[in-house]
N, C-alpha and C positions, 0 to 999 in steps of 0.2 A: 039762888038768885040768879038771875042771866046773866052774865057779867058784860059790862059794856064798856068798849072800846071805841076809840075815836080815829079819824082820818082828819090830817090838815092837807095842804097843797098850796108851799109859798115860796119865793118868789119869783122869778120869768117862766111865763109859762112853756110849755113845748109840745110835740107829739107826745102820747102815750101818757101822760096821766088819767083819760081817765079808766083807759086799760087797766092802772095802777087800782083805781080805787075799787072798780068793778073785784079784781082779784081779792085784796082786800075781805070787802064785804061778802064775799061771798064764799073765802077759806073760814070766817070765822062764823059763818052760821052753820053749813056744812059740814066744816071741821067739828068744830067747838060747843056750837052751839050759841053763840053769843050776838049779840045788836052792835050793829056798828052806825058810829052817829057820824057824819059828815060835816064839818067846822065850813062856814061860809068865810071867803075872803080874807085864809089864812088866819091871822092871829087878830086881825081887826075885827073878825064876828063874835073874839071872846069881850071886844070892850062894848057890845050890844047888851040891853038890856029890856028883852030877856036876850040871850045869848044866839047869834046870829048861825042856827046849824039843822038840818035835817035828818031823821031816823033814815039810813039805805037800807031800800026792802027787797030781798034778793031777786024777788018774783020781776019788778020792775028791772032789775040791770040784765038786759039783754046784751048777745054776741053784738048787736048797732054800736052799744059805749064803748065798744074797745076801739070801734074803726074810726072813732069822733078824734078830730087835734081839741087843741084846748084843754080847760078841766071847768068842769060844771059846775063843782064846787066855789071854783073863784078862786085867784089869789092875790098876792100882795109882793113888793120886794121894795117899799115903804113903810115908816113907821116902828122902828127898833124898838121894843118894849122900855127898854133900859134906858130910852134918850126920843123918847115920844114928840114929835114936832107939836106944838099947840098954837091954835089959832093965834096969839098975840107975839108970837114967834119966836119962843120960849120954848123949853125939852121939860119934860117932867118923865118921870119913873111911875108908866103903868104897869110894868111886870105883875105887880098885887091886883089888881083888876083883872089879867088876863088871866092870871090863878085858880082866883074865886069865880069867872066863866066857865073853867072846866070843873071845879068841882062842884058847879049847880046843876054841872049836868051830870052827874055819877059817874063819870072814868073812873075807868080804874087801869086804863093804859091812852097810849098816845103815837099813832104814828104820825112821822112828819117827813114829807114827800120836799128834797127841796135841795141846792147845793149847797156847797161849801159852809157860805154866809150864813144860809139858813138854821143850817143843820148847828152850825154853832150854838147859834141865838135859840133855838128851841131847846138844847142840851141845858144851854145855861138857863132857861127861864122856867123847863122844866124840874133840876135839879133838885130844889129844894122844896118840890111840892109834894113827895112822897108817889106822887105817878109815875108808871116807870114809862120812859120813849124808848120806841124806834125807829130810825134812820133809814129811808130810800131816797139811793142819789138820782137825781136826774139833775141834767142842765146838758143844753145843746154842746157847751165848749167842751165837757166830756174833762173837766180837768179837776173831779171831786177823787182826793187819795184813797188808796188801797182797794179801788177798783178799773177793771181794763174797760167797762162800759156804762153808761151813766144814760138812763132813760133817758130820750131823743134827740140822741147823736145821730143813730143813725138814718133818720129818718131829714134831720141837716145834712148830715153831707149827701146823700139821695137829691138833695135840692139843688145843693149846689152843681151835683156833681150832672145832673140834667138843663143847668144853666148854662154849660160849660157846652152842654151837647149843640145847646141853642145858640148860641154866641160865636160858636167856629165858623159855621156855615153864613153868617154874615156877616163877619167877620172877614173871613176868605173872598166874598164879594166883593167888598170894598177896598182889599188890600188895608186893611184895619189892626189895631195892637187892640186886641180887647182885654181889657182889665176887670177884674171879676176880684170885688172887696166883698170877705165875708166875716163872721162876726168870730171872734174870741176875743175876749177881753184880756186876758192873762195869758193863751196858748194857742195854738196853732194848729190843735186838733184836726178843727174842719177842713182847714186850709190844705194840708198836706195829702189827706186821704181824699179828696174832691180834685185835687191838681194830679194823683194818680189814677183815678179813675175818669177824669175827665179827658186825661192828655193834654195837659197844660205845658206850656214852654218853661214857664218861669213859675216858682210859690216862694211866695217871703213871709215868715212866720216869726214871732219875735224870738224864739229858741235858736236862729242862727243869725248872728251880725250882718249886714249886706249892705254894699256899696251901690248906688246909680247907676254907675260906671259901668261895673259888671253885668250890669241887666242889659245896658244899649247895647255893650260888644256881644252878648250872645242873641239878640237879635238883630243885630248888623251881620252876624253869624249865619242866622236862618236867613237871611236874606241872598247871601254867598252861595249859600245850595239853592235859588231856586224858592224857599218859601216865603211871600208875598203878604202875611200876615200872622200873628200870634196870638197865647192865649197867657195872660198872668192872673194870678190869683191871688191875693196880699190880705191877710189876718189881717182885719181892726186893731191889733193889736203891734203890728210888723213897725211900726214911727216909721218917719221920714228920713229914714237912714241919717246920716252924720252930715248932710250936704249942704252948705252953705244956703242959707236965704236967697229967693231969686222972684224979686217981685213981679215977672214979667209972667212968673207962670206958678207962683205959688199962689193954694188957697187958703187961707188959714182958717178960715171961718167952715171947712171942711174936712170929711176924713182923707185917709192915706189913700184912697181909690183913685180921691179926684187930683189932689197933687201929684201921685206917679200916672195916669193920664197925662195930666199936662207937661210934665217935666219929659217924660218917652215922647210926646209931641214933638217937643222943641230940640229934642238931642238926636233923633233920629230923621226928623223932619220928616216923617208920615202920621198922617192921621192917628191917634187912638181916644177911644172911649170908656167911660167907665160905668161901671154897672152896679150899683150898690145892693144887694140883697136884703138887709135889714132884717127883721122882722118877718119877713118871710121865708126865713128858714123854721122859723116858728109855730106857726100857724099850718097844717097841712094833715092830712090823714097818713097816720103812721103805718111805718113799713112793718114786716111782718116781723123784723130783727125786733124791734122795740116793741112790738105787742105781748112776743115771746119772753123778754126780758121784763116785761110791767110785772104779767102773770106771773112770773117764777118768784122774782124779788117780793111781792106784794103776799103769796102764800108763805114764803119764808119768813116775812117781816112779824103774821099773823102768829106764828108759830114760836117764835121767841120769847113774844110775849106771854103763852101759853107756858113754856117752860120757865118763866121766870127770870129773862135773862134781856132786862131793860138797860139803858146807854149802850146799845150796840148798832150797827152799821149792818142791812146786808150789803151784800156788794155781788158780781160776778167777775171769776178768778179760774182760768184754766178750762175753760166749760163747764163749771160747776158755779152753784150758789154758794158764796160761803159766809160768814160774820165776822166783825172786825170791832174792837172797842171802841167807840167815837171816839176817845181819848186820841188814838191813833192816826185819824181823820182832822179833826177840823184841826185849821191853821195851814195843814197841809195839803197844798195845790200837787195834783198829775202835771206836769210840763209836757212836753212832745220832747224823748230823748233825741240829743243831735248826733248820739252815736248808734240808734235802735234801728229797726229793721224799717222802716217806711222810710226814715233819713235817708238810709242805702239804696231804698227800690227807686227811691226818686232820683237818684244822684246816677243809678245805673241804666235807668232809662235816657238819659240826658238831659233832666230837667234841673235848671239850672236855680239855685238857689242863693243868687244874690253874695255868697260869699268868694262865691270863684267862677270863671268861665268854663263853662261845659263844652266837650265838643259836641260838637255838630254832626248827626249822621245824615250822610249825599243821600 
């Protein structure tokens, strides 16, 4: 009998997901003679009867699909199977219904593309089912443990860097401080990488405790050497330092970017503007690096199922595809190393991280 495997995308979307789906389906067909079934809307499709799913025809998965952002299967970042929100406001364990949906499809293996939260839920869901599960890491935040890269991160950094390239000339034209808020729910990977690549003056991330007064002094130092504008990158999770609340400048209903711009404008006397990239970082044509990563991880995920090695995640480490037990991944996020290469590089370039005032090159 032809083996049938499934694939689903779960959690927030990002660039590179379609390239991953394509790689899985092509490897399954050409390498093993298997059929691949794409599950619609993450785990939500498993609650429908009949199950929302589509057989992936390799002849229709052209290279054009790898260029497209998002996921044509759809995704979800809500609806925990073990505490599913019901119309009356209650929560219900619907994991059994989802497993029944998988068995209706006759799947003999499942590949899940998700971040740390999604992979943890999928592992728990599939554990009692007897259906082998392999995870593929994807998240623009790049905070999945045991992998140097997650699908979507490269594209998000490229978008943030391009935003800095566009903000610099307009900031210089009006002698403004331009604040760019980027995503990073728990980690500052996007912020630190984009700050270095985009030539920022300041970068604020949750891994490095910072104070507003240090940022203000650094920007003032730029002005002493003739600079009339500044670029500031801040991760959404960087927090609002530990400054006292200022009713005249604080905006509690807005993010840290808006808060920071208002505080800097008041402290420096110069105009400051905030730009929040938000979901712009998710929806884009994937970079070549994300397409390559998606293809390599997708191929290896299928091969793991063929080897009978479920309960693993494929990963990128030291320029190679490896696999690690999911037990070593779930519940362990990978944040920016405060003593790592990127932090040291930023400091060496004179970028202020808010924990001290960096020397300003004349």
